[in-house]
matplotlib code that plots the C-alpha trace (Angstrom):
import matplotlib.pyplot as plt

x = [-5.2, -8.6, -9.8, -13.4, -15.1, -18.5, -21.1, -24.8, -27.5, -28.9, -26.0, -24.7, -22.4, -18.8, -18.0, -14.4, -12.1, -12.9, -15.3, -17.9, -16.1, -13.4, -13.8, -10.5, -9.7, -12.8, -12.8, -14.8, -13.3, -15.8, -15.0, -16.0, -19.7, -21.2, -24.9, -25.8, -29.2, -28.7, -31.5, -30.4, -26.7, -27.2, -26.4, -29.4, -30.6, -30.3, -28.0, -25.2, -27.7, -29.7, -26.4, -25.0, -28.2, -28.0, -24.3, -25.0, -27.9, -25.6, -22.9, -25.5, -26.4, -22.8, -22.1, -25.1, -24.0, -20.6, -22.0, -21.7, -23.7, -23.4, -23.2, -19.8, -18.1, -14.7, -13.3, -14.9, -13.3, -15.5, -14.6, -16.3, -16.0, -16.9, -15.9, -18.6, -21.0, -19.4, -22.2, -25.0, -23.1, -22.3, -26.0, -27.0, -23.9, -24.8, -28.3, -26.6, -23.4, -24.0, -24.4, -21.4, -19.0, -16.2, -12.9, -13.2, -11.2, -12.9, -11.0, -11.7, -11.2, -11.4, -13.8, -15.5, -16.8, -19.9, -20.0, -20.9, -20.6, -19.7, -18.0, -17.6, -15.8, -15.9, -14.0, -16.2, -15.9, -17.7, -20.2]
y = [-10.3, -9.4, -5.9, -5.2, -1.9, -1.4, 1.0, 1.5, 3.7, 4.1, 6.5, 9.5, 8.8, 9.7, 13.3, 12.5, 9.6, 7.2, 4.4, 4.6, 1.8, -0.9, -4.4, -6.1, -9.2, -9.1, -5.4, -2.6, 0.8, 3.5, 6.8, 9.9, 10.8, 14.2, 15.0, 14.6, 13.4, 10.2, 11.0, 14.6, 14.7, 18.0, 18.9, 18.6, 21.7, 21.7, 22.0, 19.6, 17.2, 16.8, 16.5, 13.9, 11.8, 12.0, 11.1, 8.0, 6.9, 7.2, 5.2, 2.6, 2.0, 1.7, -0.8, -2.9, -2.9, -4.2, -7.0, -5.2, -3.1, -0.3, -3.1, -4.2, -0.8, -0.9, 2.6, 5.9, 9.3, 12.4, 15.7, 18.9, 22.4, 23.7, 21.8, 23.8, 21.4, 18.3, 17.7, 17.9, 15.6, 13.2, 13.0, 11.8, 9.6, 7.8, 7.0, 5.1, 3.8, 4.1, 0.3, -0.5, 2.1, 1.8, 3.5, 7.1, 10.2, 13.6, 16.3, 20.0, 21.1, 24.4, 23.4, 20.3, 19.6, 21.4, 23.5, 20.5, 20.8, 17.1, 14.2, 10.7, 7.6, 4.1, 0.9, -2.2, -6.0, -7.8, -10.5]
z = [-45.8, -47.3, -47.9, -49.0, -49.7, -48.0, -49.3, -48.8, -50.3, -46.7, -45.9, -47.8, -50.7, -50.2, -51.0, -52.0, -53.1, -50.3, -49.4, -46.7, -44.9, -45.4, -44.0, -43.2, -41.2, -39.0, -38.5, -40.1, -40.4, -41.2, -42.9, -40.9, -41.3, -41.0, -40.7, -44.4, -45.4, -47.4, -49.7, -50.7, -49.8, -48.0, -44.4, -42.2, -40.3, -36.5, -33.6, -32.6, -31.0, -34.3, -36.2, -33.9, -34.2, -38.0, -38.0, -35.9, -38.0, -41.1, -39.3, -38.1, -41.8, -42.8, -40.0, -40.9, -44.6, -43.5, -41.3, -38.0, -35.6, -33.0, -30.4, -31.9, -32.0, -30.3, -31.1, -31.9, -32.8, -32.5, -34.1, -32.8, -34.2, -30.7, -27.6, -25.8, -27.5, -25.9, -23.4, -26.0, -28.4, -25.5, -24.5, -28.0, -28.4, -25.1, -26.5, -29.4, -27.7, -24.0, -23.3, -25.5, -24.3, -26.9, -26.5, -27.7, -28.6, -28.9, -30.8, -31.3, -34.9, -36.6, -39.4, -40.9, -44.4, -45.5, -42.3, -40.1, -36.3, -35.7, -37.5, -36.1, -37.4, -35.9, -35.8, -35.2, -35.1, -37.9, -37.1]

ax = plt.figure().add_subplot(projection="3d")
ax.plot(x, y, z, "-o")
ax.set_aspect("equal")
plt.show()
């Protein structure tokens, strides 16, 4: 069984003791991403739609660094601090993953790191 860390400068650096993703046996497991600007490491301004778009751009970069893509996602987990934002998040999510339609869980949480409104992690097949 092989296990390889995946990191890219095109996504925010980890803010804790973890990797951006781990590649193992043909699968890529991403760590949760919040809407951090990769260049500054700060949370972007904007509503849950803007944050969801940044999160998915960050995840896209991590997937590409790991030899995968949004087209190869098989499972997503979405964490929202306000489930009232589900429709807005879902609209942006569908722009990125609407054709793929991976399995997904959405969980309401009390808080997220740095005051983020949304966090998403993915599992994808590698190419």
